[in-house]
Kinemage of the C-alpha trace (Angstrom):
@kinemage 1
@onewidth
@group {chain A} dominant
@subgroup {mainchain}
@vectorlist {calphas} color= white
{ca met a 1} P -10.982 -12.654 -13.158
{ca arg a 2} L -10.306 -9.583 -11.036
{ca his a 3} L -6.904 -9.139 -9.382
{ca arg a 4} L -7.112 -8.324 -5.661
{ca thr a 5} L -4.342 -6.230 -4.172
{ca asp a 6} L -3.009 -7.273 -0.773
{ca leu a 7} L -3.221 -4.510 1.828
{ca asn a 8} L 0.529 -4.543 2.466
{ca gln a 9} L 1.472 -4.074 -1.201
{ca pro a 10} L 1.665 -0.237 -1.126
{ca asp a 11} L 4.016 -0.366 1.893
{ca ile a 12} L 6.180 -2.960 0.155
{ca ile a 13} L 6.376 -0.844 -3.001
{ca thr a 14} L 7.265 2.295 -1.031
{ca ala a 15} L 9.996 0.493 0.921
{ca leu a 16} L 11.531 -1.012 -2.211
{ca lys a 17} L 11.567 2.353 -3.964
{ca arg a 18} L 13.173 3.900 -0.872
{ca ile a 19} L 16.209 1.599 -1.275
{ca gly a 20} L 16.515 2.529 -4.956
{ca ala a 21} L 14.574 -0.287 -6.598
{ca thr a 22} L 12.355 0.157 -9.628
{ca val a 23} L 8.948 -1.416 -9.055
{ca tyr a 24} L 6.227 -2.274 -11.558
{ca val a 25} L 2.891 -3.687 -10.488
{ca ile a 26} L 2.208 -6.468 -12.973
{ca gly a 27} L -0.583 -8.227 -11.079
{ca arg a 28} L -0.339 -11.514 -12.938
{ca pro a 29} L 1.086 -14.040 -12.576
{ca val a 30} L 2.641 -12.340 -9.530
{ca asp a 31} L 2.266 -8.869 -8.039
{ca leu a 32} L 5.571 -7.101 -8.609
{ca leu a 33} L 8.466 -6.893 -11.027
{ca val a 34} L 11.385 -5.348 -9.145
{ca gly a 35} L 14.691 -4.131 -10.532
{ca tyr a 36} L 17.534 -3.663 -8.064
{ca arg a 37} L 21.197 -3.121 -8.924
{ca ser a 38} L 20.838 -4.612 -12.413
{ca his a 39} L 18.951 -7.684 -11.179
{ca asn a 40} L 15.285 -8.559 -11.685
{ca tyr a 41} L 13.018 -10.039 -9.052
{ca leu a 42} L 9.465 -11.373 -9.200
{ca leu a 43} L 7.614 -10.887 -5.920
{ca glu a 44} L 4.187 -12.011 -4.813
{ca cys a 45} L 2.788 -10.006 -1.886
{ca lys a 46} L 0.757 -11.889 0.698
{ca asn a 47} L -0.745 -10.601 3.945
{ca leu a 48} L 0.418 -12.389 7.068
{ca gly a 49} L -3.056 -12.521 8.576
{ca gly a 50} L -4.941 -12.760 5.295
{ca arg a 51} L -5.931 -15.509 2.899
{ca asn a 52} L -2.236 -16.065 2.192
{ca lys a 53} L -2.815 -18.742 -0.456
{ca lys a 54} L -1.625 -18.854 -4.031
{ca thr a 55} L -4.255 -18.911 -6.731
{ca pro a 56} L -4.328 -22.015 -8.966
{ca ala a 57} L -2.618 -19.957 -11.698
{ca gln a 58} L 0.080 -18.919 -9.240
{ca glu a 59} L 0.595 -22.525 -8.132
{ca asp a 60} L 1.209 -23.442 -11.779
{ca phe a 61} L 3.528 -20.474 -12.262
{ca phe a 62} L 5.607 -21.189 -9.155
{ca arg a 63} L 5.910 -24.842 -10.200
{ca asp a 64} L 6.829 -24.175 -13.856
{ca trp a 65} L 8.858 -20.941 -13.753
{ca lys a 66} L 12.562 -21.580 -14.422
{ca gly a 67} L 13.711 -18.297 -12.843
{ca gln a 68} L 13.392 -16.959 -9.314
{ca val a 69} L 10.107 -15.897 -7.782
{ca arg a 70} L 9.486 -15.151 -4.113
{ca ile a 71} L 6.622 -14.485 -1.721
{ca cys a 72} L 6.934 -11.585 0.713
{ca his a 73} L 4.700 -10.704 3.635
{ca ser a 74} L 6.124 -7.340 4.675
{ca ala a 75} L 8.215 -4.421 3.492
{ca glu a 76} L 11.126 -5.651 5.608
{ca glu a 77} L 10.937 -9.116 4.083
{ca ala a 78} L 10.812 -7.704 0.543
{ca ile a 79} L 13.905 -5.589 1.164
{ca lys a 80} L 15.713 -8.576 2.661
{ca leu a 81} L 14.783 -10.744 -0.330
{ca val a 82} L 16.180 -8.363 -2.936
{ca thr a 83} L 19.239 -7.176 -1.011
{ca glu a 84} L 20.332 -10.632 0.122
{ca ala a 85} L 19.682 -12.126 -3.314
{ca tyr a 86} L 21.797 -9.321 -4.779
{ca lys a 87} L 24.620 -9.996 -2.331
{ca ser a 88} L 24.612 -13.725 -3.041
{ca glu a 89} L 24.730 -13.037 -6.787
{ca glu a 90} L 27.672 -10.702 -6.254
{ca val a 91} L 29.738 -13.448 -4.604
{ca arg a 92} L 29.627 -15.775 -7.608
């Protein structure tokens, strides 16, 4: 099965790197592995106007994964997800 890249993924990667995150494109089960301020994030990129559905494998992964995993639709949303998650972790 071929992995299709969402059109917004390059913008999301660029924005995350701009704030100092490390970004690896892993493709499966989700698009990105992001490291930010010693925390790891799994992000799935989806286009707002696109197909915007999880694959059956992704549905299984989101249901079964015991850690965090998020869907983002834009560069701004991706930045918000990692920076706010980082802040909430810092408070504990």
